[in-house]
N, CA, C and O of each residue as an XYZ file, in Angstrom:
460
protein
N       0.852     -1.181      0.000
C       0.000      0.000      0.000
C       0.885      1.227      0.000
O       1.819      1.329      0.796
N       0.597      2.143     -0.879
C       1.440      3.311     -1.025
C       0.900      4.546     -0.299
O       1.411      5.647     -0.501
N      -0.095      4.382      0.519
C      -0.630      5.506      1.279
C      -1.705      6.288      0.551
O      -2.268      7.229      1.109
N      -1.999      5.913     -0.688
C      -3.059      6.604     -1.420
C      -4.414      6.220     -0.847
O      -4.631      5.085     -0.423
N      -5.295      7.166     -0.843
C      -6.661      6.921     -0.392
C      -7.479      6.495     -1.596
O      -7.471      7.152     -2.638
N      -8.183      5.390     -1.437
C      -9.055      4.944     -2.518
C     -10.312      5.797     -2.521
O     -10.996      5.907     -1.503
N     -10.609      6.387     -3.640
C     -11.812      7.205     -3.771
C     -12.741      6.552     -4.788
O     -12.324      6.151     -5.875
N     -13.989      6.458     -4.411
C     -14.981      5.904     -5.323
C     -15.937      7.009     -5.729
O     -16.327      7.847     -4.916
N     -16.293      6.997     -6.956
C     -17.307      7.929     -7.414
C     -18.518      7.121     -7.856
O     -18.387      6.066     -8.476
N     -19.678      7.626     -7.533
C     -20.920      6.972     -7.892
C     -21.647      7.869     -8.879
O     -21.851      9.051     -8.602
N     -22.034      7.335    -10.007
C     -22.662      8.183    -11.024
C     -24.024      8.694    -10.565
O     -24.857      7.943    -10.059
N     -24.221      9.991    -10.759
C     -25.532     10.569    -10.473
C     -26.475     10.210    -11.605
O     -26.099     10.173    -12.777
N     -27.705      9.948    -11.216
C     -28.708      9.601    -12.214
C     -30.085      9.952    -11.670
O     -30.239     10.314    -10.504
N     -31.062      9.839    -12.527
C     -32.445     10.049    -12.106
C     -32.865      8.834    -11.297
O     -32.866      7.711    -11.802
N     -33.217      9.062    -10.049
C     -33.624      7.977     -9.163
C     -35.125      7.741     -9.204
O     -35.588      6.630     -8.946
N     -35.877      8.764     -9.521
C     -37.323      8.626     -9.582
C     -37.961      9.880    -10.127
O     -37.362     10.956    -10.111
N     -39.170      9.739    -10.605
C     -39.887     10.895    -11.120
C     -41.318     10.532    -11.439
O     -41.643      9.371    -11.687
N     -42.171     11.546    -11.430
C     -43.578     11.317    -11.738
C     -44.326     12.636    -11.847
O     -43.831     13.700    -11.475
N     -45.518     12.521    -12.363
C     -46.470     13.614    -12.346
C     -47.222     13.490    -11.021
O     -47.784     12.437    -10.721
N     -47.233     14.552    -10.237
C     -47.839     14.483     -8.897
C     -49.341     14.265     -8.963
O     -50.046     14.976     -9.680
N     -49.828     13.291     -8.223
C     -51.262     13.051     -8.138
C     -51.883     13.820     -6.965
O     -51.176     14.399     -6.141
N     -53.198     13.810     -6.912
C     -53.900     14.432     -5.780
C     -53.606     13.649     -4.503
O     -53.317     14.238     -3.461
N     -53.679     12.328     -4.585
C     -53.353     11.493     -3.435
C     -51.857     11.245     -3.417
O     -51.249     10.954     -4.447
N     -51.280     11.362     -2.252
C     -49.838     11.218     -2.080
C     -49.301      9.943     -2.717
O     -49.910      8.877     -2.625
N     -48.143     10.078     -3.368
C     -47.512      8.917     -3.996
C     -45.995      9.001     -3.833
O     -45.427     10.088     -3.731
N     -45.358      7.849     -3.809
C     -43.906      7.765     -3.637
C     -43.201      8.103     -4.952
O     -43.466      7.487     -5.984
N     -42.310      9.080     -4.902
C     -41.474      9.436     -6.049
C     -40.243      8.534     -6.062
O     -39.832      8.048     -7.116
N     -39.659      8.315     -4.885
C     -38.474      7.470     -4.775
C     -38.439      6.837     -3.390
O     -38.748      7.485     -2.390
N     -38.059      5.559     -3.345
C     -37.837      4.864     -2.080
C     -36.468      4.207     -2.129
O     -36.136      3.515     -3.092
N     -35.682      4.424     -1.098
C     -34.350      3.828     -1.025
C     -34.498      2.316     -0.856
O     -35.157      1.860      0.079
N     -33.890      1.537     -1.752
C     -34.053      0.082     -1.680
C     -33.276     -0.568     -0.542
O     -32.326      0.006     -0.010
N     -33.692     -1.763     -0.185
C     -33.015     -2.546      0.853
C     -31.563     -2.780      0.452
O     -31.258     -3.001     -0.720
N     -30.682     -2.730      1.430
C     -29.277     -2.986      1.192
C     -28.507     -1.841      0.567
O     -27.338     -1.998      0.217
N     -29.147     -0.695      0.423
C     -28.507      0.458     -0.207
C     -28.648      1.683      0.693
O     -29.486      1.707      1.594
N     -27.835      2.681      0.444
C     -28.058      4.019      0.966
C     -28.061      4.937     -0.251
O     -27.416      4.645     -1.258
N     -28.776      6.024     -0.157
C     -28.905      6.931     -1.296
C     -28.611      8.357     -0.859
O     -28.802      8.728      0.299
N     -28.149      9.132     -1.802
C     -27.955     10.561     -1.604
C     -28.684     11.284     -2.719
O     -28.368     11.106     -3.896
N     -29.652     12.093     -2.351
C     -30.369     12.929     -3.315
C     -29.569     14.218     -3.451
O     -29.268     14.877     -2.455
N     -29.226     14.576     -4.683
C     -28.417     15.775     -4.915
C     -29.199     16.900     -5.585
O     -28.844     18.071     -5.451
N     -30.258     16.549     -6.304
C     -31.063     17.557     -7.000
C     -32.525     17.133     -7.007
O     -32.846     15.953     -7.151
N     -33.393     18.106     -6.852
C     -34.831     17.901     -7.017
C     -35.291     18.900     -8.068
O     -35.070     20.102     -7.927
N     -35.927     18.404     -9.117
C     -36.409     19.260    -10.196
C     -37.928     19.175    -10.237
O     -38.493     18.091    -10.383
N     -38.585     20.327    -10.108
C     -40.048     20.391    -10.095
C     -40.484     21.314    -11.228
O     -39.950     22.413    -11.376
N     -41.452     20.872    -12.027
C     -41.945     21.665    -13.154
C     -43.456     21.794    -13.082
O     -44.169     20.816    -12.859
N     -43.934     23.024    -13.277
C     -45.362     23.277    -13.428
C     -45.640     23.277    -14.926
O     -45.228     24.201    -15.627
N     -46.323     22.270    -15.420
C     -46.608     22.166    -16.851
C     -47.923     22.833    -17.242
O     -48.312     22.816    -18.410
N     -48.599     23.415    -16.269
C     -49.914     24.021    -16.488
C     -49.786     25.511    -16.847
O     -48.731     26.117    -16.662
N     -50.864     26.076    -17.357
C     -50.877     27.490    -17.758
C     -51.219     28.442    -16.609
O     -51.251     29.658    -16.797
N     -51.472     27.894    -15.429
C     -51.755     28.718    -14.249
C     -50.842     28.322    -13.099
O     -50.143     27.310    -13.168
N     -50.852     29.120    -12.047
C     -50.055     28.802    -10.865
C     -50.546     27.501    -10.235
O     -51.745     27.220    -10.236
N     -49.621     26.711     -9.700
C     -49.960     25.447     -9.054
C     -49.130     25.296     -7.785
O     -48.040     25.858     -7.677
N     -49.653     24.533     -6.825
C     -48.915     24.250     -5.594
C     -48.634     22.758     -5.506
O     -49.263     21.949     -6.189
N     -47.677     22.410     -4.653
C     -47.351     21.000     -4.441
C     -46.772     20.831     -3.052
O     -46.383     21.794     -2.391
N     -46.728     19.568     -2.625
C     -46.081     19.182     -1.370
C     -45.069     18.086     -1.669
O     -45.319     17.194     -2.480
N     -43.929     18.168     -1.003
C     -42.889     17.154     -1.145
C     -42.349     16.858      0.245
O     -41.998     17.773      0.990
N     -42.283     15.569      0.594
C     -41.874     15.156      1.935
C     -40.763     14.120      1.872
O     -40.671     13.338      0.926
N     -39.921     14.131      2.901
C     -38.908     13.091      3.103
C     -39.367     12.297      4.319
O     -39.251     12.763      5.453
N     -39.886     11.105      4.081
C     -40.452     10.277      5.149
C     -39.505      9.139      5.498
O     -38.990      8.454      4.614
N     -39.284      8.948      6.770
C     -38.505      7.802      7.223
C     -39.348      6.542      7.066
O     -40.544      6.625      6.786
N     -38.741      5.396      7.241
C     -39.462      4.133      7.095
C     -40.657      4.108      8.042
O     -40.518      4.414      9.226
N     -41.817      3.749      7.532
C     -43.083      3.646      8.281
C     -43.569      4.972      8.846
O     -44.382      4.970      9.771
N     -43.108      6.092      8.332
C     -43.529      7.411      8.810
C     -44.502      8.027      7.808
O     -44.307      7.929      6.596
N     -45.545      8.658      8.327
C     -46.497      9.371      7.482
C     -45.975     10.767      7.180
O     -45.168     11.312      7.933
N     -46.437     11.338      6.084
C     -46.033     12.701      5.741
C     -46.794     13.701      6.608
O     -47.915     13.446      7.048
N     -46.164     14.824      6.836
C     -46.764     15.908      7.617
C     -45.869     17.123      7.574
O     -44.840     17.126      6.898
N     -46.259     18.151      8.294
C     -45.455     19.376      8.276
C     -44.067     19.143      8.868
O     -43.126     19.867      8.543
N     -43.932     18.137      9.735
C     -42.648     17.869     10.396
C     -41.583     17.337      9.446
O     -40.393     17.445      9.745
N     -41.978     16.761      8.298
C     -40.986     16.232      7.361
C     -41.135     16.812      5.953
O     -40.676     16.219      4.977
N     -41.773     17.962      5.860
C     -41.988     18.601      4.561
C     -40.703     19.250      4.049
O     -40.026     19.980      4.773
N     -40.389     18.972      2.805
C     -39.321     19.694      2.111
C     -39.912     20.939      1.456
O     -39.312     22.014      1.476
N     -41.106     20.772      0.872
C     -41.896     21.878      0.324
C     -43.334     21.630      0.730
O     -43.840     20.521      0.556
N     -44.002     22.639      1.265
C     -45.372     22.468      1.747
C     -46.239     23.566      1.152
O     -46.063     24.744      1.462
N     -47.173     23.174      0.300
C     -48.034     24.120     -0.421
C     -47.199     25.181     -1.125
O     -47.546     26.362     -1.130
N     -46.100     24.745     -1.714
C     -45.200     25.636     -2.435
C     -45.831     25.989     -3.774
O     -46.280     25.103     -4.501
N     -45.870     27.269     -4.103
C     -46.517     27.733     -5.326
C     -45.486     27.965     -6.430
O     -44.474     28.636     -6.231
N     -45.771     27.394     -7.593
C     -44.947     27.610     -8.781
C     -45.777     28.343     -9.828
O     -46.929     27.989    -10.073
N     -45.199     29.348    -10.431
C     -45.877     30.095    -11.489
C     -46.119     29.207    -12.702
O     -45.516     28.142    -12.835
N     -46.998     29.651    -13.574
C     -47.315     28.913    -14.789
C     -46.061     28.644    -15.604
O     -45.246     29.539    -15.830
N     -45.918     27.397    -16.043
C     -44.810     26.964    -16.904
C     -43.431     27.193    -16.289
O     -42.436     27.251    -17.013
N     -43.360     27.321    -14.987
C     -42.087     27.571    -14.298
C     -41.511     26.264    -13.766
O     -42.196     25.243    -13.706
N     -40.246     26.317    -13.383
C     -39.618     25.151    -12.762
C     -38.766     25.594    -11.582
O     -38.388     26.759    -11.459
N     -38.483     24.640    -10.731
C     -37.644     24.836     -9.552
C     -36.570     23.764     -9.589
O     -36.879     22.577     -9.695
N     -35.321     24.168     -9.504
C     -34.211     23.223     -9.425
C     -33.543     23.445     -8.085
O     -32.888     24.463     -7.861
N     -33.715     22.481     -7.195
C     -33.185     22.575     -5.834
C     -31.956     21.685     -5.714
O     -32.052     20.462     -5.816
N     -30.797     22.309     -5.497
C     -29.585     21.547     -5.210
C     -29.582     21.277     -3.715
O     -29.755     22.194     -2.912
N     -29.385     20.023     -3.344
C     -29.538     19.637     -1.956
C     -28.643     18.446     -1.642
O     -27.991     17.899     -2.531
N     -28.615     18.060     -0.408
C     -27.987     16.808     -0.006
C     -28.916     16.157      1.010
O     -29.016     16.600      2.154
N     -29.590     15.104      0.574
C     -30.500     14.363      1.441
C     -29.982     12.928      1.502
O     -29.959     12.222      0.494
N     -29.573     12.514      2.674
C     -29.095     11.147      2.870
C     -30.274     10.262      3.237
O     -31.091     10.624      4.083
N     -30.359      9.101      2.597
C     -31.487      8.205      2.823
C     -30.997      6.787      3.107
O     -30.025      6.318      2.514
N     -31.686      6.117      4.022
C     -31.403      4.728      4.346
C     -32.556      3.866      3.822
O     -33.591      4.408      3.432
N     -32.402      2.550      3.803
C     -33.444      1.689      3.248
C     -34.834      1.969      3.843
O     -35.006      2.090      5.056
N     -35.807      2.065      2.944
C     -37.188      2.302      3.351
C     -37.589      3.750      3.446
O     -38.782      4.047      3.512
N     -36.634      4.670      3.455
C     -36.981      6.098      3.458
C     -37.508      6.474      2.080
O     -37.078      5.926      1.065
N     -38.456      7.427      2.058
C     -39.149      7.777      0.825
C     -39.218      9.276      0.603
O     -39.225     10.064      1.548
N     -39.268      9.652     -0.666
C     -39.637     10.999     -1.079
C     -41.038     10.866     -1.657
O     -41.246     10.110     -2.605
N     -42.006     11.596     -1.095
C     -43.396     11.497     -1.552
C     -43.910     12.867     -1.956
O     -43.458     13.889     -1.439
N     -44.874     12.880     -2.898
C     -45.418     14.154     -3.380
C     -46.931     14.083     -3.505
O     -47.527     13.008     -3.561
N     -47.524     15.254     -3.545
C     -48.938     15.413     -3.862
C     -49.165     16.837     -4.353
O     -48.355     17.733     -4.113
N     -50.283     17.024     -5.043
C     -50.656     18.340     -5.567
C     -52.180     18.397     -5.637
O     -52.834     17.355     -5.695
N     -52.753     19.603     -5.633
C     -54.214     19.715     -5.682
C     -54.838     19.203     -6.979
O     -55.990     18.768     -6.993
N     -54.071     19.258     -8.065
C     -54.571     18.806     -9.366
C     -53.597     17.809     -9.968
O     -52.394     18.066    -10.009
N     -54.097     16.685    -10.430
C     -53.249     15.655    -11.021
C     -52.728     16.095    -12.389
O     -53.459     16.690    -13.181
N     -51.455     15.795    -12.657
C     -50.900     15.994    -13.987
C     -50.375     17.377    -14.299
O     -50.039     17.652    -15.451
N     -50.291     18.248    -13.330
C     -49.814     19.613    -13.604
C     -48.426     19.896    -13.051
O     -47.742     20.815    -13.501
N     -48.019     19.104    -12.076
C     -46.688     19.248    -11.465
C     -45.924     17.940    -11.698
O     -46.431     16.860    -11.396
N     -44.713     18.041    -12.232
C     -43.861     16.866    -12.355
C     -42.643     17.042    -11.445
O     -42.102     18.138    -11.307
N     -42.235     15.943    -10.837
C     -41.088     15.972     -9.926
C     -40.122     14.868    -10.327
O     -40.518     13.727    -10.566
N     -38.835     15.235    -10.394
C     -37.763     14.283    -10.654
C     -36.709     14.467     -9.588
O     -36.361     15.596     -9.241
N     -36.195     13.359     -9.063
C     -35.114     13.415     -8.089
C     -33.885     12.729     -8.678
O     -33.983     11.682     -9.318
N     -32.724     13.344     -8.446
C     -31.463     12.853     -8.984
C     -30.478     12.641     -7.849
O     -30.514     13.348     -6.842
N     -29.618     11.687     -8.014
C     -28.607     11.419     -7.008
C     -27.937     10.101     -7.311
O     -27.796      9.716     -8.472
N     -27.519      9.401     -6.254
C     -26.859      8.118     -6.445
C     -27.150      7.186     -5.298
O     -27.489      7.608     -4.192
N     -27.007      5.892     -5.589
C     -27.171      4.837     -4.595
C     -25.836      4.124     -4.465
O     -25.068      4.030     -5.423
N     -25.572      3.623     -3.258
C     -24.352      2.835     -3.056
C     -24.599      1.756     -2.041
O     -23.693      0.983     -1.730
């Protein structure tokens, strides 16, 4: 061993995405045997009017609420997008969940890596 530190890089990719429904749905869940790091959240309002959405980081077996909201009734202007650079560490069973008042007007994509 020459004293060099081994460094591993994990490719960032889209981990999950969907059009937000009225009823809460999982955008991404960290799989068993893995840990994940969310590095970017991209939210788009595809509608011609202002829209709101909710996005939560829920631990395993935890319900969404104001205590774990990343965005709560956040308003996006018509045809606008939000790109949030972040660092969210997730363990198996943790979830990113979303909902919106109207189905099909808000899309959410999460990017990062699993290891």
